[in-house]
VEXRORO-817203 format. One record per residue (C-alpha): residue number from 1; chain; residue in one letter; x negated, y negated, z negated. Coordinates in Angstrom, 1 decimal. Layout:
N
(NUM,'A','a',(X,Y,Z))
...
// end
This chain:
189
(1,'A','m',(7.7,168.7,0.5))
(2,'A','n',(10.9,167.8,2.3))
(3,'A','p',(10.0,166.9,6.0))
(4,'A','f',(12.8,164.3,6.1))
(5,'A','a',(11.6,162.4,3.0))
(6,'A','p',(9.8,159.7,4.9))
(7,'A','r',(12.9,159.2,7.1))
(8,'A','q',(15.1,159.0,3.9))
(9,'A','i',(12.8,156.4,2.4))
(10,'A','k',(12.9,154.3,5.6))
(11,'A','l',(16.7,154.5,5.6))
(12,'A','a',(16.9,153.5,2.0))
(13,'A','l',(14.6,150.5,2.6))
(14,'A','l',(16.6,149.5,5.7))
(15,'A','v',(19.9,149.7,3.7))
(16,'A','a',(18.4,147.5,0.9))
(17,'A','l',(17.1,145.0,3.5))
(18,'A','l',(20.5,144.8,5.2))
(19,'A','a',(22.3,144.4,1.9))
(20,'A','s',(19.9,141.6,0.8))
(21,'A','t',(20.3,139.7,4.1))
(22,'A','a',(24.1,140.2,4.3))
(23,'A','c',(24.7,137.5,1.6))
(24,'A','p',(21.5,135.7,0.6))
(25,'A','h',(23.2,134.4,-2.6))
(26,'A','q',(23.6,138.0,-3.8))
(27,'A','a',(20.0,138.7,-3.2))
(28,'A','l',(19.3,135.8,-5.6))
(29,'A','g',(21.6,137.3,-8.2))
(30,'A','q',(24.5,135.0,-7.5))
(31,'A','t',(27.9,135.9,-6.3))
(32,'A','e',(29.4,134.1,-3.3))
(33,'A','s',(31.8,132.2,-5.6))
(34,'A','q',(28.9,130.9,-7.7))
(35,'A','a',(27.0,129.9,-4.6))
(36,'A','v',(29.8,127.7,-3.4))
(37,'A','g',(30.7,126.4,-6.8))
(38,'A','q',(34.1,128.1,-7.0))
(39,'A','s',(35.5,130.8,-9.1))
(40,'A','a',(36.9,134.0,-7.6))
(41,'A','a',(38.5,137.1,-9.2))
(42,'A','p',(36.1,140.1,-9.3))
(43,'A','g',(36.1,142.0,-6.0))
(44,'A','r',(37.6,139.1,-4.0))
(45,'A','h',(36.0,136.6,-1.6))
(46,'A','a',(35.6,133.0,-2.6))
(47,'A','p',(38.4,130.8,-1.3))
(48,'A','p',(37.2,129.6,2.1))
(49,'A','q',(36.3,126.0,2.9))
(50,'A','r',(38.1,124.7,6.0))
(51,'A','s',(35.8,124.8,9.0))
(52,'A','g',(35.3,121.6,11.0))
(53,'A','v',(32.3,121.9,13.2))
(54,'A','l',(31.0,125.1,15.0))
(55,'A','t',(27.3,125.8,15.2))
(56,'A','l',(26.3,127.8,18.3))
(57,'A','t',(22.8,129.3,18.2))
(58,'A','l',(21.3,131.0,21.2))
(59,'A','n',(18.0,132.7,20.5))
(60,'A','g',(17.0,130.1,17.9))
(61,'A','v',(18.3,127.0,19.6))
(62,'A','s',(21.3,125.4,17.9))
(63,'A','r',(24.0,123.0,18.9))
(64,'A','q',(27.0,121.6,17.1))
(65,'A','i',(30.4,121.7,18.7))
(66,'A','s',(33.4,119.7,17.3))
(67,'A','p',(37.1,120.1,18.0))
(68,'A','p',(37.1,117.1,20.5))
(69,'A','d',(34.3,118.9,22.4))
(70,'A','f',(36.5,122.0,22.6))
(71,'A','a',(39.4,119.9,24.1))
(72,'A','s',(37.2,119.0,27.1))
(73,'A','m',(36.3,122.7,27.8))
(74,'A','p',(38.3,125.2,29.9))
(75,'A','q',(41.1,126.5,27.7))
(76,'A','s',(42.1,130.2,27.5))
(77,'A','t',(45.2,131.7,26.1))
(78,'A','l',(45.3,135.1,24.3))
(79,'A','k',(48.4,137.0,23.2))
(80,'A','v',(47.6,139.5,20.5))
(81,'A','h',(49.4,141.5,17.9))
(82,'A','n',(48.2,140.6,14.4))
(83,'A','t',(48.7,143.6,12.1))
(84,'A','h',(48.1,141.5,9.1))
(85,'A','s',(51.1,139.3,9.8))
(86,'A','g',(53.0,142.1,11.6))
(87,'A','r',(53.8,139.9,14.6))
(88,'A','d',(52.6,138.8,18.1))
(89,'A','e',(50.7,135.6,18.2))
(90,'A','v',(49.5,133.4,21.0))
(91,'A','y',(46.1,131.8,20.5))
(92,'A','t',(44.6,129.0,22.6))
(93,'A','g',(40.9,128.0,22.6))
(94,'A','v',(37.7,128.5,24.5))
(95,'A','a',(36.4,131.9,25.6))
(96,'A','v',(33.1,132.8,24.0))
(97,'A','s',(31.7,133.6,27.5))
(98,'A','d',(32.5,130.0,28.5))
(99,'A','l',(30.6,128.7,25.5))
(100,'A','l',(27.6,130.7,26.5))
(101,'A','r',(27.9,129.6,30.1))
(102,'A','a',(28.0,125.9,29.0))
(103,'A','s',(24.8,126.6,27.0))
(104,'A','g',(23.1,128.1,30.1))
(105,'A','l',(23.6,131.8,29.6))
(106,'A','t',(25.6,133.6,32.3))
(107,'A','f',(25.8,137.2,33.2))
(108,'A','s',(23.9,138.1,36.4))
(109,'A','p',(21.7,140.9,37.7))
(110,'A','e',(18.7,138.9,36.3))
(111,'A','t',(20.3,138.6,32.8))
(112,'A','q',(21.9,142.0,32.7))
(113,'A','s',(19.2,143.6,30.5))
(114,'A','t',(19.4,140.6,28.1))
(115,'A','f',(23.2,141.0,27.7))
(116,'A','l',(22.8,144.8,27.1))
(117,'A','r',(20.3,144.1,24.3))
(118,'A','s',(22.0,141.1,22.6))
(119,'A','y',(24.5,140.7,19.9))
(120,'A','m',(26.6,137.9,18.5))
(121,'A','r',(27.1,137.2,14.7))
(122,'A','a',(30.2,135.3,13.9))
(123,'A','q',(30.4,133.8,10.4))
(124,'A','g',(33.1,132.0,8.5))
(125,'A','t',(32.8,129.5,5.7))
(126,'A','d',(33.5,132.2,3.1))
(127,'A','f',(30.3,134.1,4.2))
(128,'A','y',(32.4,136.8,6.0))
(129,'A','f',(30.6,137.8,9.2))
(130,'A','v',(31.1,140.3,12.0))
(131,'A','l',(29.1,141.5,15.0))
(132,'A','y',(29.9,141.8,18.6))
(133,'A','s',(27.6,143.2,21.3))
(134,'A','a',(27.1,140.6,24.1))
(135,'A','s',(28.6,143.0,26.6))
(136,'A','e',(31.9,142.9,24.5))
(137,'A','i',(32.1,139.1,25.1))
(138,'A','s',(31.3,139.1,28.7))
(139,'A','p',(34.3,139.3,31.1))
(140,'A','d',(31.8,140.8,33.7))
(141,'A','l',(31.3,143.8,31.4))
(142,'A','n',(34.4,144.2,29.3))
(143,'A','t',(38.2,143.9,29.8))
(144,'A','a',(38.8,142.5,26.3))
(145,'A','s',(38.8,138.8,25.6))
(146,'A','v',(37.1,137.1,22.7))
(147,'A','i',(37.9,133.4,22.1))
(148,'A','v',(37.3,130.7,19.6))
(149,'A','a',(40.8,129.6,19.0))
(150,'A','t',(41.8,126.1,17.9))
(151,'A','r',(45.6,126.7,18.0))
(152,'A','v',(48.1,129.4,17.3))
(153,'A','d',(51.6,129.5,18.7))
(154,'A','g',(51.3,125.9,19.8))
(155,'A','h',(50.2,124.6,16.4))
(156,'A','d',(46.9,123.9,14.5))
(157,'A','l',(45.4,126.9,12.8))
(158,'A','g',(46.3,125.5,9.3))
(159,'A','d',(44.5,127.4,6.6))
(160,'A','d',(42.5,129.3,9.2))
(161,'A','g',(40.4,126.1,9.8))
(162,'A','a',(39.5,124.2,13.0))
(163,'A','f',(38.1,127.4,14.6))
(164,'A','k',(39.1,131.1,14.5))
(165,'A','l',(37.4,133.9,16.4))
(166,'A','v',(40.0,136.2,17.9))
(167,'A','s',(39.6,139.3,20.0))
(168,'A','s',(42.1,141.2,22.1))
(169,'A','g',(39.9,144.4,22.1))
(170,'A','d',(40.4,145.5,18.5))
(171,'A','k',(43.5,147.4,17.3))
(172,'A','r',(43.3,145.6,13.9))
(173,'A','p',(42.0,142.0,13.4))
(174,'A','l',(39.1,143.1,11.2))
(175,'A','r',(36.6,141.3,13.4))
(176,'A','w',(38.6,138.1,13.6))
(177,'A','v',(36.9,135.3,11.6))
(178,'A','r',(39.0,132.6,10.0))
(179,'A','n',(37.3,129.2,9.3))
(180,'A','l',(34.6,130.0,11.8))
(181,'A','l',(31.4,128.2,11.0))
(182,'A','s',(28.8,129.7,13.3))
(183,'A','l',(28.2,131.9,16.3))
(184,'A','t',(24.6,133.2,16.7))
(185,'A','l',(23.5,135.2,19.7))
(186,'A','a',(20.2,137.1,19.4))
(187,'A','t',(18.4,139.6,21.6))
(188,'A','v',(16.8,142.7,20.3))
(189,'A','n',(13.4,143.4,22.0))
// end
């Protein structure tokens, strides 16, 4: 018997579990476009709905944040090169670390182990989601900036919704999330 067989079975079960939780509608036999009542060409994402309110969840406790709420928070500016558009862009919004701080989570010697074992899931209205480690979004631990933008080049985000997650640490904008719907921070124990 292959000594790695139990490990291979566990890996296959883990992959199946992750695939079923990545898009719950697919686990139910629906495509993303069927779930939101829209049609999309095979192999393409459903057209995104425009984001309007951001849900911030920290270890199971959620709060809604609207664009006017963002206007009253400290604003950050981030100049990045967008390889999709082929040009430099200037985004304005609120640093994710400031959102966490406003919700009571700050980096300190007491919270260091929590930050090192936590991750943030950012999801858009089209079900696209990405992950960041909490240490990537903390200016105390990382030189890159991650913001929830509300403006680009002095204008509204347009088709990108009311909120867009933007990072200065990635060479390509693959972890930027248009029409940002939710940020969820969780800690692995």
